[in-house]
C-alpha positions, 0 to 999 in steps of 0.5 A: 153282597153285605160288606164284611164288619169282622176281621179274622187274623190267623197267626203262623208258627213260632208266634201267636196272636200277639204278632198281630197286636198292631194290625189289630188296633188299626183295624179295630180303630176303623170300626171292624170287629177284629178276632185273632184266634190262638190255636186250641191250647194256645190260649195262654201268653207266650211266656206260659207257652215257652214254659210249658209248650205241651199245647204246642206238641198236641195241636193238629192242623184239623183242630185249628181249622174246626176252631176258626170255623167254628168262631166264623160259624157264629158271625152274622156275615162272612169275614175277611180272613188274613193270615200269616205264614202258616196262617196263610195255608190255614186261610187257603183251607178255610176259603176252601171249606167255604168260609170267608168273603175274601182271604189274604195270605201273607208270606203263605206256608205252601198247601199240598202239592207246592213243591218250591222249595228254596234253599233259603227255606231249608235253612229256616226250618232246618232247626226242626227238620234236621231230626225225625225225632222233633216230629213229636216235639216242639221245637223253638228257634235260637235268636240267630235262626229267629234273625235269619228266618224272621226279621233278616231285614231288621236291626239287630236290637229290634230283632232280639226285641221281637224275638223276646215278644213273639218267640214260641216254639213250633210243632214238630208234627205239624211241619214234618207233616207238611213236608211228608203231604206230597209223598204220602197217598190221599189227601193230607191236612194241607190238602185243599180243592184247586178246582173249586170255583165257589172259593172266595178271592184270595191274595197272595202277599210276599216279601222279597227278602223272606228267607222262610217263605220266599216269593217263589213259594207263593207264585208256585202256590198261586199257578196251582189254582185251576179254578175260576175264582180271583187269585192275584199276587202282591209283592213287596221288595226288601222286606222280611218274613215277619210283615205284621212288624216289618217298618211301613206294616201300616201301608201293608195293612191298609193295601190288604183291607182295601182289596178284600173289601174291594173283592169281597164276594166277587166273581171273576167276571165281576 
């Protein structure tokens, strides 16, 4: 297989592509074309989305997936796809749909069928899930809620600076949909085929101190895969949810890129 020349960075909830600013610059300095697409309607800056969260209220998972797939279809070769948090779940969906040469899911949200729900995850998502009315809203986090969910290992001053630079509200509709997916008949938005033998290699990366998506979530997600595909897990102790900005992010970025390049297009017996 020809080595990928493009990297797709998929952001998660409560942030925008701005959260990838360090990784994008690092990968571009190594000669890669790097795309960090915003969700449909999120093409404005963080400050604009905080002022008017209407696009957040309207966006859906199928819209997000189709938008990224349309970008990939324009490339001359399959890219490496790296997603964080909800972007990790979207990365899994994209791989299942046949896109990408290799994928990496950082502190990934679960796909349909993963039932592990640690207490710290319940506390982190409670601002949205405490009321069914939030299903029709864009719900933000206070700084204290952000620090617990995203930056619990950071000094308070740095955590606050990141909150001011990155934080936006999240889609209550998508978060509620993810919770209800396991209790509704039929395939929901986060469904993937865990038996898909044609899926590209996938690496789950977990942070040991992550409150919102603890390692137990990724371990359970990985175990759901029953296909003859490459599915691996890497855990970093002592780190929090916001891996793209965590001190030492350079080593993490380099490791996942090296893994993806080495595994791009590989089959289990290769």
